[in-house]
C-alpha positions in Angstrom: 10.4 34.1 52.4 11.7 37.3 50.5 9.4 37.6 47.6 6.0 36.0 48.2 4.1 38.6 46.0 6.5 37.6 43.1 6.0 33.9 43.5 2.3 33.9 43.7 2.4 36.2 40.3 4.6 33.8 38.6 2.4 30.9 39.7 -0.8 32.7 38.5 1.0 33.3 35.1 2.3 29.6 34.7 0.5 27.1 37.0 2.8 24.5 35.7 6.0 26.3 36.6 8.5 24.4 38.7 9.7 26.4 41.8 12.5 25.3 43.9 13.6 26.2 47.4 17.2 27.3 46.9 17.4 27.5 50.7 16.9 23.8 51.2 19.6 22.3 53.5 20.5 25.5 55.2 19.7 25.6 59.0 17.3 28.5 59.3 17.3 31.4 61.9 14.0 32.5 63.3 13.3 36.3 63.4 12.5 38.0 66.5 8.8 38.8 66.9 9.3 42.5 66.1 11.0 41.8 62.8 8.0 39.8 61.3 7.1 42.8 59.2 7.8 44.6 56.1 11.0 46.7 56.4 9.8 50.0 54.8 13.4 51.4 55.4 15.4 48.5 53.6 15.8 49.8 50.2 18.1 49.1 47.4 19.6 51.4 44.6 16.3 51.2 43.0 14.2 52.0 46.0 12.7 48.5 46.0 11.6 46.9 49.2 11.0 43.2 50.2 8.8 41.4 52.7 9.4 38.8 55.1 7.1 35.8 55.1 6.6 34.0 58.4 9.4 33.8 61.2 12.2 32.6 59.2 15.0 35.0 58.7 15.5 35.0 54.8 18.6 36.8 54.4 20.8 33.6 53.6 22.6 35.7 50.7 24.6 37.8 53.2 26.7 34.6 54.1 28.9 33.2 51.2 28.8 29.8 52.9 25.0 29.8 52.8 25.1 31.2 49.3 27.0 28.3 48.2 24.3 25.9 49.5 21.8 28.0 47.3 24.1 27.7 44.3 24.2 23.9 44.4 20.5 23.7 44.9 20.1 26.0 42.0 22.5 24.0 39.7 20.9 20.8 40.7 17.4 21.9 39.7 18.8 23.4 36.5 20.5 19.8 35.8 17.1 18.0 36.3 15.4 20.5 34.0 17.9 20.3 31.3 19.3 16.6 31.3 21.4 17.3 28.0 23.6 19.9 29.9 23.2 18.4 33.3 26.9 17.7 33.7 28.1 21.0 32.8 25.5 22.8 34.9 26.7 20.8 38.0 30.2 21.4 37.5 29.6 25.2 37.0 27.7 25.2 40.1 30.1 23.4 42.1 32.9 25.7 40.9 31.0 28.8 41.8 30.1 27.3 45.1 33.8 26.4 45.8 34.7 30.1 45.2 32.1 31.2 47.7 33.4 28.8 50.2 36.8 30.2 49.9 35.6 33.6 50.6 33.6 32.4 53.5 36.9 30.5 54.8 38.8 34.0 54.8 35.8 35.5 56.7 36.2 32.7 59.5 39.9 33.3 59.5 39.3 36.9 60.0 37.2 36.4 63.2 39.0 33.2 64.6 41.1 33.9 67.7 40.0 37.6 67.9 39.7 38.9 71.3 36.4 40.7 70.2 34.0 39.3 67.9 31.2 41.5 68.8 29.4 43.7 66.2 26.4 45.8 65.9 24.4 45.8 62.6 21.6 47.9 60.9 19.1 45.0 61.3 19.1 41.3 61.1 20.5 40.8 57.6 23.8 39.7 58.9 22.6 36.9 61.2 23.5 34.0 58.8 27.2 35.6 58.0 27.6 36.0 62.0 26.8 32.3 62.6 28.8 30.9 59.7 31.9 32.8 60.5 31.9 33.2 64.3 30.6 36.8 64.8 28.3 37.9 67.7 25.7 40.4 66.9 25.0 42.3 70.2 22.9 45.1 68.8 20.8 46.2 65.9 19.9 50.1 65.0 16.6 49.5 63.2 13.8 47.6 65.0 10.2 46.9 63.9 9.5 47.4 60.2 12.9 49.0 59.8 11.9 52.1 61.5 14.6 54.3 63.2 15.1 54.1 66.8 13.2 56.5 68.9 15.2 58.9 71.3 14.6 56.6 74.2 15.5 53.4 72.1 18.7 55.3 71.0 19.7 56.1 74.7 19.3 52.5 75.6 21.0 51.3 72.5 23.9 53.4 73.2 24.1 52.2 76.7 23.9 48.8 75.9 26.7 49.3 73.3 28.9 51.0 75.8 28.4 47.9 78.1 29.0 45.3 75.3 32.2 47.0 73.8 31.7 45.6 70.2 34.3 45.8 67.7 32.3 48.3 65.5 29.0 49.3 64.4 28.5 48.3 60.7 26.3 50.4 58.4 24.9 48.9 55.0 24.8 50.8 51.6 21.1 50.1 51.5 20.4 52.3 54.6 21.0 55.7 55.6 24.1 56.0 57.8 23.3 58.9 60.1 21.7 57.3 62.8 24.4 54.4 63.1 27.2 57.1 62.9 25.5 58.9 65.8 25.1 55.9 68.0 28.5 54.6 67.3 30.0 58.2 68.1 28.1 58.5 71.4 29.0 54.8 72.4 32.8 55.7 71.5 32.7 52.5 68.9 34.3 52.8 65.4 31.9 52.6 62.5 32.3 50.8 59.3 30.5 49.5 56.6 29.5 45.7 55.3 27.5 45.1 52.2 24.9 42.3 52.6 24.4 42.6 48.7 20.8 42.6 49.0 20.9 44.9 45.9 23.4 46.3 43.5 23.9 48.7 40.9 22.2 48.5 37.3 24.1 46.1 35.0 26.4 44.9 37.7 29.4 42.8 36.6 29.1 39.1 36.8 31.5 38.9 39.7 29.6 41.7 41.6 28.7 39.4 44.7 32.1 37.8 44.9 33.7 41.3 44.7 31.5 42.6 47.6 32.2 39.7 49.7 35.9 39.7 49.3 35.7 43.5 50.4 33.5 42.4 53.5 36.3 39.9 54.2 38.9 42.6 54.2 36.8 45.0 56.4 36.4 42.2 58.9 40.1 41.5 59.0 41.0 45.1 59.2 38.4 46.0 61.8 38.7 42.9 64.2 42.5 42.9 64.0 42.7 46.2 65.7 39.7 45.9 68.0 40.5 45.7 71.7 
């Protein structure tokens, strides 16, 4: 559901290519109706956007537990494609999946038993992470097509956050922080950052995803442990 244009281009270039669904086996989350659009504001370090196809939230990658399922699916498909290396490919895939699951366990422990598991996010990118580690997303800053909220919507959002009293408003490195910081300040709620790893720097190290998710786990532990 992320890069339908790219998939079509690959199919046109090579009609016989095998394409797998790496998300097979993950229980999907439906997007709210207003989110079934191109997110013009969702940009990575190269100012690239992605589009969402249909009503399924495609941000599986923000949850290391869901990402582990994807790793196993990818490793299994590669093993079938290269039988001579099948055992090694499956072993490597399983080893990496277990690393991701260990990070997911740390995240779950950061949330478990906390009196306040409520958070506000920039948009729906963290829905799978929230579900998998026990967080409750009680508000989002950006709405339809990634647009910033209007003054009226900001007032309503601030009032909603004041009532729900979340542990924090979380920004993302892929979005500008100004609106989220303003909302958090007006609602008297801490603001911090989580990285869904929707993008990364050029020539990112091989462990970039793991490192980012470990930072997210540390952030959740710190923020939730001090939340009222």
